[in-house]
N, C-alpha and C positions, 0 to 999 in steps of 0.2 A: 503397569500399563502394558498393553499388548502392542508393541511398536510395529509389528508386521501388519496388524489390522489397521492401525493408523495410516501407514503408508498406502495400504490398499484403498482406503477411503479417499485419501488425497488424490491418488492417480485415477480413481473412478470419477470423482466429482470436480477435481481441480482445486479443491480446498478442504480443510478440516478445521474444526473449531473446538477449543478447549475453554470451558468456563472455569473461573476461579483458579487459574493456573498459577498466578502470583498473588502474594498476600496483599491485603488492603494496606498494611503499614508501608510496604515497599512502594506500592503504587501511589500512595499519598505523598511520599517523599519525592518520587520522580515527578509527580504532577507539579509540586511546588518548584522544583528545579527548572522545569520547562517553562512554567508561567513566569518565573523570575527572568528568564532570558527574553521572553516575548513582551514583558512589561516595558522594555525600552523601545518598543515599536520599531524593530529593525526593518529595513527595506527588504522586500522580496527579491530573490534572484530572478524571478519570472517577470518579464516585461509586460506592458499594458496591451500590446498586440496579442501576445499569447493569451492573456486573460480574456480579451474580447472574443477571439476566435475559438478558443478551446472551451469556453464556458466553465473555467476552473478558477476558483479563488482560494488559494491556500499559500501560506508562507512556510517554506521549508527551513530547517536548521540542521546542520551536519556537525554535531559537537566534537566528534573524534578528529575531524579535519582541523579543529582549533585546539587540538591536544587537551581536550576536556573529556577524559574517560569516565564520565559521571554515571554510566549506566551498565557497568560491568556485571552487576548482579543478574541482569538479564543476559547480556552478551556471552557470559561464560557459564551460564546455568547448565548443569550436566544433563538434565532431562530435556531442556529446550534444544540442546545441541544433539542429543541422542535421537530425537525425532528427526532432525535434519539429516543425521547420518543415515537413518533407515530409509528415508524418502530418496536420498541421493546416493545410496550405496557406498557410504563412507568416502565419497569423493566430491568434496565441495570446499568452498572458502567464503569468508565474509566479503561482501561487496562494500556496503557502508551502512551506517546508522543514520536515519533521517527522522527528525521530529516534524510533524505537520500540524500547523496551527491555522484554524479557520476562525476569523472574527465573527461575532454575532451579526447576523443579517447578510452574510455572504452566501454565494450560490452553491458552494460545495465543489464536487468534482464530477465532470461529465463522464459518460461511458468511455472507457479506454482500455487498451492493452499496454502494459509497461514496455513492451518491446515487440518488434514485428515478428509474426509467427511463420515466416517463410521457411525457417529451419526448426523443426520441433525438438531438436537436441540443444538449441541455443535459447536459453531463457533465464529469468531470475525467479527467485521465490521471495515473496513478501512474507515476513514474519511480523505480523502486526500485533502490537501490545497496547491495550487500552488502560490508561491510568485513571480514568473516571467513567462513570456510568453514561452511556448514550441512551437518552430517553426521548419521549415525545416533546418534552419541554426544551431539551438541548438541540433537537434536530441532529443532523449529521449521521444518520443511519448508513450502514454500508449495504450496498445492493450488489449481489453477485448472480451471474447467470451460470448455473451449474453445467459442467461438462464442456464448456466452450473452449477449454484449453486445447481441445483436439478438433475444434470446428473451423480452424483457419482464421482469416481476418475478420475483425469486427465489421458488422454490416454498416453501410452508409445510411445516415438518417439524422433525426433530431438528437442533439447531444444528450438531452436529459429525458428522453422518451421512456415511458413505462413499457416494458417488454413482457409479453406473455412467457411465463416460465422463470422470470427473475425471482430471486429470493431476497427478502429484506431482513436485515439483522440489526438489533440494537445491543451491541456488546456491553456487558457490565464491567465494572472495575476489576482488573486482573485477568480479563479474557485475552486469549491468544488465538489468532487466526493465521494459519499457514495457507497462502494463496499463490497459485501458479501465475506467473507474469503474463501468460497468454490468455488467462481466463478473463472474460469481459466483466468489468466491475465499475461502479461509480459510488459517489457519496452524495446524500441528499443535502439540501441547504441547511446551514447552521443558524439556529434561532438564538443560541447562546454561544459564547466562546467554546471552541471544540478542539481537542488534542487527540492525535493518535501517533504512535511511534512505530517505525518500520526498521527492523534489523535485517536488511536484505542480504540474501545469500545467492551464490551461483554455483553450478556444477564446475568442477575443475576443468580447465581448458576453454572456458567461456571468457570472451573478452570483457574487461572491466568497463567498457563503454556500452555494454549490451542495452542499458536503459537510456542511452542518449537519444534514441529515436522512439517516440511514443505514438501509438496509433489511436486517433480519435475518429468519431463517426464522420467528421467533416474535413479531416486533414491528417497528415503526418507532420510531426514537429520534431526538429532537432534542437535539443537544449544547449549544446555546446556553442552553436553559432546563433542561437535565438532566432530561428527562421522556420517558416512553413516551407517544407520541401515538397509537399504534394497536397493539392486541393482535392478533396474527395467529394464528388457530386454524382447524383443519380443521373 
């Protein structure tokens, strides 16, 4: 793999995609572990006001916070971390591992930036791993607006609006996407139960609460206090 070319593509577009990065066998094992957790129908950490205003319906799970290092085959994968090394000049650290579950019939995730883009040196990287195929039948495609990691704040508007220039992807099992946290992105509605995994990383020197405030087209939201801190209106 040409790691320098990968990093160049990431910094040019705000993301880079690798198909068949992880084996089907490993992804099947992980998918079962994640579904086993969500079979108990755990309550979301996100409250109903957030869901209503953000137009986001997803249940997160942070296994390592529960001392369940079930996913080390990804987290400690040499190539996975070498890509991160090259993108971030060997100066980064893990933020957290988050599994995201969308029930069949839920709305997905509206356009957002994971953290405010006021300082272009302060950001997270989403390292998204897909443990099952995303198809027309499942719904839950990821939509990314290329090069917006350097375009500043997400525009105000309809949370799920189709944007000219957006790119729609249906990752297959084993696909990995490295996505800059300032890059505008969303997820389409889930027709079937949908899972994605996010092994988030940050440049060294970045605060661990960098993703506490998320920017949506209609608001800024602080997760730690579960409150809208800014209404965004035209």
